TIGU-490515 format. One record per residue: residue in three letters; residue number from 1; x, y, z of N, C-alpha, C, CB in turn. Coordinates in nm, 2 decimals. Glycine has a CB too. Layout:
REM residues N
REC tordo kelum n_east n_north   n_up ca_east ca_north  ca_up c_east c_north   c_up cb_east cb_north  cb_up
REC   ala   NUM      X       Y      Z       X        Y      Z      X       Y      Z       X        Y      Z
...
This chain:
REM residues 165
REC tordo kelum n_east n_north   n_up ca_east ca_north  ca_up c_east c_north   c_up cb_east cb_north  cb_up
REC   met     1  12.09    9.85   9.38   12.13     9.99   9.30  12.16    9.97   9.13   12.30    10.06   9.38
REC   thr     2  12.12   10.08   9.10   12.20    10.10   8.98  12.24   10.21   8.93   12.15    10.05   8.88
REC   leu     3  12.38   10.19   8.86   12.44    10.32   8.84  12.39   10.40   8.72   12.59    10.30   8.83
REC   trp     4  12.37   10.52   8.70   12.34    10.62   8.60  12.44   10.68   8.51   12.29    10.72   8.65
REC   pro     5  12.46   10.67   8.42   12.58    10.76   8.34  12.68   10.85   8.43   12.50    10.88   8.24
REC   thr     6  12.80   10.86   8.48   12.88    10.96   8.53  12.91   11.07   8.45   12.98    10.91   8.58
REC   lys     7  12.89   11.20   8.52   12.91    11.29   8.44  12.94   11.41   8.51   12.82    11.30   8.37
REC   asn     8  13.02   11.50   8.47   13.11    11.60   8.52  13.16   11.56   8.68   13.03    11.75   8.51
REC   ala     9  13.20   11.43   8.68   13.27    11.39   8.78  13.15   11.38   8.91   13.38    11.49   8.80
REC   trp    10  13.00   11.35   8.90   12.95    11.30   8.98  12.89   11.18   8.93   12.88    11.38   9.04
REC   asp    11  12.88   11.09   9.05   12.77    10.94   9.04  12.67   10.98   9.09   12.80    10.80   9.12
REC   tyr    12  12.58   10.93   8.96   12.45    10.90   9.00  12.38   10.75   9.02   12.37    10.96   8.91
REC   his    13  12.28   10.75   9.15   12.27    10.60   9.15  12.15   10.61   9.17   12.34    10.51   9.25
REC   tyr    14  12.05   10.54   9.13   11.90    10.51   9.20  11.86   10.37   9.23   11.79    10.54   9.10
REC   phe    15  11.79   10.33   9.34   11.74    10.23   9.44  11.59   10.23   9.40   11.77    10.26   9.60
REC   glu    16  11.55   10.09   9.39   11.43    10.05   9.45  11.39   10.13   9.59   11.45     9.91   9.46
REC   pro    17  11.22   10.11   9.62   11.21    10.18   9.76  11.19   10.11   9.85   11.12    10.28   9.78
REC   asp    18  11.26    9.97   9.79   11.24     9.86   9.92  11.37    9.83   9.94   11.15     9.71   9.90
REC   met    19  11.51    9.92   9.90   11.64     9.90   9.90  11.67    9.87  10.04   11.71    10.00   9.85
REC   asp    20  11.76    9.78  10.10   11.82     9.80  10.23  11.89    9.93  10.29   11.91     9.71  10.23
REC   pro    21  11.81   10.01  10.37   11.87    10.15  10.41  12.03   10.13  10.47   11.77    10.22  10.54
REC   ala    22  12.08   10.02  10.48   12.20    10.02  10.49  12.30   10.02  10.44   12.21     9.98  10.54
REC   glu    23  12.24   10.01  10.28   12.37    10.06  10.17  12.37   10.16  10.19   12.37    10.04  10.01
REC   leu    24  12.31   10.29  10.23   12.36    10.40  10.25  12.38   10.43  10.40   12.30    10.48  10.19
REC   pro    25  12.46   10.41  10.48   12.47    10.43  10.63  12.40   10.60  10.65   12.65    10.41  10.69
REC   val    26  12.50   10.71  10.55   12.49    10.81  10.61  12.38   10.87  10.63   12.56    10.87  10.57
REC   phe    27  12.26   10.80  10.53   12.09    10.83  10.50  12.00   10.76  10.58   12.05    10.79  10.35
REC   glu    28  12.09   10.63  10.60   12.02    10.52  10.70  11.89   10.55  10.77   12.11    10.48  10.81
REC   ser    29  11.90   10.64  10.84   11.75    10.67  10.96  11.68   10.75  10.89   11.78    10.75  11.11
REC   leu    30  11.73   10.82  10.76   11.60    10.87  10.71  11.53   10.81  10.59   11.60    11.00  10.68
REC   ile    31  11.60   10.74  10.55   11.54    10.64  10.45  11.45   10.54  10.52   11.66    10.56  10.38
REC   arg    32  11.48   10.46  10.66   11.38    10.43  10.71  11.25   10.49  10.75   11.41    10.41  10.78
REC   ile    33  11.26   10.60  10.82   11.15    10.69  10.83  11.09   10.71  10.70   11.19    10.82  10.88
REC   trp    34  11.14   10.74  10.60   11.08    10.71  10.47  10.97   10.60  10.43   11.20    10.67  10.39
REC   gln    35  11.09   10.51  10.51   11.03    10.34  10.43  10.90   10.35  10.51   11.15    10.15  10.48
REC   ser    36  10.92   10.35  10.62   10.78    10.36  10.72  10.67   10.41  10.67   10.80    10.43  10.83
REC   lys    37  10.69   10.49  10.62   10.54    10.56  10.59  10.49   10.54  10.47   10.53    10.71  10.61
REC   arg    38  10.53   10.43  10.39   10.49    10.36  10.21  10.38   10.28  10.25   10.63    10.24  10.12
REC   asn    39  10.35   10.27  10.42   10.16    10.14  10.40  10.14   10.12  10.28    9.98    10.20  10.45
REC   gly    40  10.23   10.01  10.20   10.17     9.93  10.12  10.21    9.93   9.99   10.05     9.93  10.14
REC   arg    41  10.24   10.09   9.99   10.24    10.19   9.84  10.38   10.21   9.81   10.17    10.36   9.84
REC   arg    42  10.44   10.21   9.64   10.57    10.23   9.63  10.63   10.34   9.70   10.59    10.24   9.50
REC   val    43  10.55   10.41   9.73   10.64    10.57   9.78  10.54   10.63   9.89   10.65    10.71   9.63
REC   pro    44  10.57   10.72   9.97   10.48    10.75  10.06  10.44   10.89   9.99   10.53    10.74  10.22
REC   ser    45  10.34   10.93  10.05   10.27    11.10  10.01  10.37   11.22  10.08   10.09    11.11  10.09
REC   trp    46  10.38   11.34  10.03   10.41    11.44  10.13  10.32   11.44  10.28   10.39    11.59  10.05
REC   ala    47  10.16   11.40  10.23   10.08    11.44  10.33  10.11   11.33  10.47    9.91    11.43  10.27
REC   asp    48  10.15   11.23  10.43   10.28    11.12  10.53  10.32   11.17  10.64   10.43    11.08  10.46
REC   phe    49  10.39   11.31  10.61   10.48    11.37  10.69  10.44   11.41  10.81   10.53    11.45  10.63
REC   asp    50  10.49   11.45  10.92   10.50    11.57  11.00  10.64   11.62  11.08   10.39    11.55  11.09
REC   phe    51  10.66   11.71  11.09   10.73    11.77  11.17  10.84   11.73  11.21   10.68    11.79  11.25
REC   phe    52  10.82   11.67  11.33   10.84    11.57  11.38  10.92   11.44  11.33   10.75    11.56  11.41
REC   asp    53  10.91   11.43  11.21   10.96    11.30  11.11  11.08   11.32  11.09   10.90    11.28  10.96
REC   phe    54  11.11   11.42  11.11   11.31    11.47  11.05  11.37   11.55  11.19   11.32    11.65  10.86
REC   lys    55  11.33   11.50  11.27   11.46    11.49  11.38  11.56   11.47  11.37   11.46    11.43  11.46
REC   gly    56  11.64   11.56  11.41   11.80    11.51  11.36  11.85   11.57  11.20   11.80    11.32  11.35
REC   trp    57  11.69   11.57  11.17   11.76    11.64  10.99  11.67   11.78  10.97   11.70    11.51  10.82
REC   his    58  11.64   11.80  11.01   11.52    11.95  10.98  11.67   12.05  10.88   11.44    12.09  11.21
REC   gly    59  11.81   12.08  10.95   11.87    12.15  10.89  11.89   12.14  10.75   11.95    12.15  10.94
REC   asp    60  11.92   12.00  10.74   11.94    11.95  10.59  11.81   11.93  10.51   12.01    11.82  10.57
REC   val    61  11.73   11.93  10.53   11.63    11.89  10.41  11.54   12.01  10.35   11.52    11.78  10.49
REC   thr    62  11.54   12.00  10.22   11.46    12.04  10.12  11.37   11.96  10.06   11.53    12.09  10.03
REC   val    63  11.21   12.07  10.02   11.14    11.95  10.02  11.06   12.05   9.87   11.04    11.90  10.18
REC   tyr    64  11.04   11.96   9.77   11.00    12.03   9.61  10.88   12.02   9.62   11.04    11.96   9.46
REC   asp    65  10.83   12.06   9.50   10.70    12.05   9.45  10.71   12.05   9.30   10.61    12.16   9.50
REC   val    66  10.70   11.90   9.29   10.68    11.92   9.15  10.59   11.89   9.02   10.76    11.88   9.13
REC   thr    67  10.62   11.93   8.91   10.52    11.99   8.82  10.60   11.90   8.66   10.53    12.20   8.82
REC   tyr    68  10.50   11.85   8.58   10.53    11.80   8.49  10.50   11.89   8.29   10.45    11.68   8.55
REC   asp    69  10.52   11.83   8.23   10.51    11.88   8.09  10.51   12.03   8.07   10.39    11.83   8.03
REC   pro    70  10.63   12.12   8.08   10.78    12.07   8.14  10.80   12.01   8.25   10.86    12.16   8.18
REC   phe    71  10.88   11.94   8.28   10.95    11.86   8.41  10.97   12.01   8.50   11.14    11.76   8.36
REC   asp    72  10.92   12.05   8.59   11.01    12.16   8.65  10.99   12.15   8.87   10.91    12.36   8.55
REC   tyr    73  11.05   12.20   8.89   11.02    12.21   9.04  11.02   12.33   9.16   11.10    12.13   9.08
REC   val    74  11.00   12.37   9.21   11.01    12.50   9.27  11.01   12.43   9.42   10.88    12.62   9.24
REC   thr    75  11.13   12.49   9.53   11.15    12.46   9.62  11.01   12.48   9.75   11.27    12.54   9.64
REC   arg    76  10.96   12.42   9.83   10.89    12.44   9.93  10.95   12.47  10.04   10.81    12.36   9.94
REC   leu    77  11.01   12.38  10.08   11.10    12.46  10.21  11.26   12.39  10.22   11.01    12.42  10.38
REC   ser    78  11.29   12.52  10.30   11.44    12.44  10.30  11.53   12.48  10.42   11.53    12.48  10.15
REC   gly    79  11.59   12.35  10.46   11.68    12.38  10.60  11.80   12.51  10.61   11.78    12.25  10.62
REC   thr    80  11.80   12.52  10.69   11.94    12.64  10.71  12.05   12.60  10.68   11.98    12.68  10.83
REC   arg    81  12.07   12.46  10.72   12.22    12.44  10.69  12.22   12.39  10.50   12.29    12.28  10.82
REC   met    82  12.12   12.37  10.44   12.09    12.36  10.28  12.13   12.52  10.23   11.89    12.32  10.24
REC   asp    83  12.02   12.56  10.29   12.10    12.73  10.29  12.22   12.78  10.26   12.10    12.79  10.38
REC   glu    84  12.28   12.76  10.38   12.45    12.78  10.38  12.52   12.73  10.29   12.52    12.74  10.49
REC   leu    85  12.49   12.62  10.26   12.54    12.54  10.15  12.55   12.61  10.06   12.48    12.42  10.11
REC   phe    86  12.48   12.70  10.01   12.41    12.71   9.89  12.45   12.87   9.89   12.23    12.67   9.88
REC   gly    87  12.46   12.92   9.99   12.49    13.10  10.06  12.39   13.17  10.02   12.64    13.20  10.01
REC   arg    88  12.23   13.07  10.04   12.14    13.22  10.04  12.00   13.11  10.05   12.15    13.34   9.85
REC   thr    89  11.88   13.15  10.08   11.80    13.10  10.08  11.75   13.01   9.95   11.74    13.17  10.13
REC   leu    90  11.70   12.87   9.99   11.65    12.82   9.84  11.52   12.81   9.84   11.69    12.68   9.80
REC   thr    91  11.41   12.86   9.95   11.32    12.89   9.89  11.23   12.93   9.79   11.32    12.93   9.92
REC   asn    92  11.13   12.94   9.72   11.07    12.95   9.58  11.17   12.91   9.44   11.03    13.10   9.56
REC   leu    93  11.29   12.88   9.49   11.35    12.87   9.35  11.30   12.74   9.27   11.51    12.86   9.36
REC   asn    94  11.35   12.79   9.12   11.27    12.66   9.06  11.36   12.58   8.97   11.13    12.70   8.96
REC   arg    95  11.38   12.52   8.88   11.45    12.44   8.81  11.56   12.53   8.78   11.37    12.39   8.70
REC   glu    96  11.51   12.61   8.67   11.57    12.75   8.57  11.68   12.82   8.69   11.41    12.88   8.50
REC   asp    97  11.65   12.85   8.83   11.67    12.93   8.88  11.79   12.85   8.97   11.55    13.00   8.93
REC   phe    98  11.76   12.72   9.02   11.93    12.63   9.08  12.04   12.59   8.94   11.87    12.42   9.16
REC   asn    99  11.97   12.62   8.81   12.10    12.58   8.70  12.16   12.72   8.65   12.04    12.49   8.56
REC   lys   100  12.11   12.83   8.73   12.19    12.90   8.69  12.30   12.98   8.82   12.10    12.97   8.61
REC   leu   101  12.19   12.87   8.95   12.26    12.91   9.10  12.42   12.82   9.11   12.13    12.84   9.24
REC   tyr   102  12.41   12.70   9.06   12.49    12.62   9.06  12.53   12.54   8.93   12.46    12.56   9.16
REC   ala   103  12.56   12.60   8.79   12.59    12.53   8.67  12.55   12.41   8.68   12.71    12.53   8.64
REC   arg   104  12.43   12.39   8.70   12.40    12.25   8.66  12.36   12.22   8.54   12.31    12.18   8.73
REC   asp   105  12.34   12.12   8.49   12.34    12.09   8.32  12.21   12.01   8.29   12.47    12.00   8.26
REC   ser   106  12.22   11.94   8.20   12.09    11.90   8.13  12.09   11.78   8.22   12.09    11.88   7.95
REC   glu   107  12.18   11.69   8.16   12.22    11.54   8.26  12.16   11.57   8.39   12.40    11.50   8.29
REC   thr   108  12.13   11.62   8.49   12.12    11.65   8.59  11.96   11.66   8.61   12.21    11.75   8.61
REC   asp   109  11.87   11.76   8.54   11.80    11.72   8.49  11.73   11.60   8.47   11.82    11.75   8.42
REC   ser   110  11.79   11.57   8.34   11.71    11.40   8.34  11.72   11.35   8.36   11.69    11.31   8.30
REC   phe   111  11.84   11.32   8.50   11.80    11.20   8.59  11.71   11.24   8.73   11.94    11.14   8.62
REC   ser   112  11.74   11.39   8.74   11.62    11.38   8.84  11.46   11.38   8.78   11.63    11.50   8.95
REC   ala   113  11.44   11.40   8.64   11.25    11.37   8.57  11.29   11.24   8.53   11.17    11.49   8.41
REC   phe   114  11.34   11.19   8.57   11.38    10.98   8.55  11.35   10.99   8.69   11.58    10.89   8.50
REC   ile   115  11.42   11.01   8.78   11.40    10.99   8.93  11.24   10.97   8.95   11.47    11.11   9.02
REC   cys   116  11.18   11.10   8.93   11.05    11.16   8.98  10.93   11.07   8.95   11.03    11.30   8.92
REC   glu   117  10.99   11.06   8.76   10.86    10.96   8.67  10.87   10.82   8.71   10.88    10.95   8.47
REC   asn   118  10.97   10.78   8.79   10.97    10.65   8.80  10.95   10.57   8.93   11.07    10.62   8.76
REC   leu   119  10.93   10.70   9.05   10.97    10.70   9.18  11.09   10.58   9.25   10.83    10.69   9.24
REC   tyr   120  11.21   10.63   9.20   11.34    10.55   9.25  11.37   10.67   9.37   11.50    10.52   9.11
REC   ile   121  11.49   10.58   9.46   11.56    10.67   9.55  11.65   10.68   9.49   11.59    10.65   9.67
REC   ser   122  11.73   10.78   9.47   11.83    10.89   9.39  11.97   10.90   9.53   11.72    11.11   9.34
REC   tyr   123  12.05   10.88   9.46   12.18    10.90   9.58  12.29   10.93   9.46   12.23    10.73   9.71
REC   ser   124  12.35   11.06   9.53   12.47    11.09   9.39  12.64   11.16   9.52   12.38    11.29   9.21
REC   glu   125  12.71   11.14   9.44   12.82    11.19   9.52  12.89   11.28   9.43   12.91    11.06   9.58
REC   gly   126  12.93   11.40   9.48   12.98    11.52   9.38  13.08   11.62   9.44   12.87    11.60   9.32
REC   ser   127  13.14   11.72   9.37   13.13    11.85   9.44  13.05   11.97   9.41   13.25    11.89   9.42
REC   leu   128  12.93   11.98   9.52   12.89    12.08   9.47  12.98   12.22   9.42   12.81    12.10   9.55
REC   asn   129  12.88   12.27   9.32   12.96    12.38   9.27  12.86   12.54   9.25   13.01    12.32   9.10
REC   ala   130  12.83   12.54   9.39   12.71    12.66   9.41  12.81   12.81   9.34   12.66    12.68   9.62
REC   ala   131  12.74   12.90   9.26   12.79    13.00   9.23  12.85   13.11   9.35   12.68    13.05   9.16
REC   gly   132  13.00   13.14   9.27   13.03    13.25   9.42  13.08   13.15   9.54   12.85    13.35   9.50
REC   lys   133  13.04   13.04   9.54   13.11    12.93   9.65  13.22   12.84   9.58   12.99    12.81   9.72
REC   glu   134  13.28   12.77   9.69   13.38    12.68   9.68  13.37   12.60   9.67   13.43    12.67   9.74
REC   phe   135  13.40   12.48   9.56   13.36    12.34   9.56  13.39   12.25   9.67   13.41    12.28   9.46
REC   lys   136  13.26   12.17   9.73   13.26    12.10   9.85  13.20   11.96   9.79   13.17    12.18   9.96
REC   pro   137  13.25   11.85   9.84   13.23    11.73   9.82  13.15   11.67   9.88   13.31    11.68   9.84
REC   val   138  13.02   11.65   9.86   12.89    11.66   9.93  12.82   11.53   9.86   12.81    11.81   9.91
REC   leu   139  12.73   11.47   9.95   12.69    11.35   9.94  12.53   11.35   9.92   12.74    11.26  10.05
REC   tyr   140  12.42   11.33   9.85   12.32    11.38   9.78  12.20   11.28   9.80   12.37    11.40   9.63
REC   leu   141  12.11   11.30   9.86   12.01    11.17   9.86  11.86   11.24   9.81   11.99    11.08  10.04
REC   glu   142  11.75   11.19   9.75   11.64    11.22   9.71  11.53   11.14   9.70   11.65    11.26   9.61
REC   leu   143  11.44   11.15   9.80   11.32    11.06   9.76  11.20   11.12   9.75   11.31    10.95   9.83
REC   pro   144  11.16   11.04   9.64   11.03    11.08   9.57  10.88   11.08   9.66   11.02    10.99   9.45
REC   leu   145  10.80   11.17   9.68   10.67    11.16   9.74  10.54   11.11   9.61   10.64    11.31   9.81
REC   ser   146  10.45   11.07   9.67   10.33    11.01   9.55  10.25   11.06   9.60   10.29    10.86   9.52
REC   asp   147  10.18   11.14   9.53    9.98    11.13   9.61   9.90   11.05   9.54    9.87    11.28   9.61
REC   asp   148   9.94   10.99   9.39    9.88    10.92   9.29   9.99   10.80   9.27    9.85    11.02   9.15
REC   gly   149  10.05   10.77   9.32   10.13    10.62   9.34  10.20   10.61   9.14    9.97    10.44   9.41
REC   val   150  10.18   10.69   9.10   10.25    10.73   8.96  10.35   10.77   8.92   10.20    10.79   8.90
REC   arg   151  10.34   10.91   8.96   10.50    10.94   8.95  10.51   11.10   9.10   10.55    11.02   8.72
REC   ala   152  10.62   11.13   9.11   10.63    11.18   9.19  10.55   11.35   9.22   10.76    11.17   9.19
REC   gln   153  10.48   11.43   9.31   10.42    11.53   9.33  10.55   11.63   9.41   10.29    11.50   9.40
REC   his   154  10.64   11.56   9.48   10.71    11.69   9.61  10.83   11.55   9.61   10.58    11.74   9.82
REC   thr   155  10.97   11.62   9.64   11.02    11.50   9.68  11.11   11.57   9.80   11.10    11.42   9.55
REC   ile   156  11.17   11.54   9.87   11.28    11.54   9.99  11.40   11.52   9.94   11.26    11.43  10.11
REC   glu   157  11.47   11.64   9.99   11.61    11.59   9.92  11.70   11.64  10.03   11.65    11.65   9.75
REC   val   158  11.81   11.58  10.03   11.91    11.64  10.15  12.03   11.58  10.08   11.88    11.59  10.33
REC   ile   159  12.13   11.72  10.11   12.28    11.73  10.08  12.34   11.79  10.19   12.30    11.82   9.95
REC   ile   160  12.45   11.70  10.21   12.53    11.68  10.34  12.69   11.74  10.30   12.53    11.51  10.38
REC   pro   161  12.74   11.79  10.31   12.97    11.78  10.30  12.95   11.65  10.33   13.12    11.88  10.45
REC   val   162  13.06   11.60  10.24   13.10    11.47  10.30  13.19   11.46  10.43   13.17    11.41  10.20
REC   gly   163  13.18   11.40  10.50   13.21    11.39  10.67  13.17   11.45  10.75   13.31    11.41  10.70
REC   thr   164  13.08   11.51  10.74   12.98    11.56  10.86  12.90   11.48  10.93   12.90    11.65  10.83
REC   arg   165  12.85   11.38  10.92   12.75    11.31  10.92  12.81   11.15  11.01   12.69    11.31  10.77
């Protein structure tokens, strides 16, 4: 685990893909599924997954399509509990939409770009600040997915309120 500089009371951590999932017990089962799909590669591809792989996590999962030059992402699908956290559906939102929705800053974007470009597992803790919603302490996991093994074309993201799992 490596710590990225703390910003706005958020702690950002990143891990090599072969990390011990027990280091993040709340997300251990999801990380183990993700790792099982690697098949000798640094990270799996989105094509390696099907609906049943996310049993127990469906409502918490959001999948993003990632693009570069400039770095951006668009929500491909979002689970119902993710939508409830933000108070709206997240499907089809891009980076700029998210920045407006919950007062994100360039540090968050820099960290996301770093994770996607280097294919690291991302873990963060902090208070979710969605516009018009109360602050909620949350745990955040992002798992990169790569078709070419160079950088992420998709990510799996899970944000859960502290104490819900």
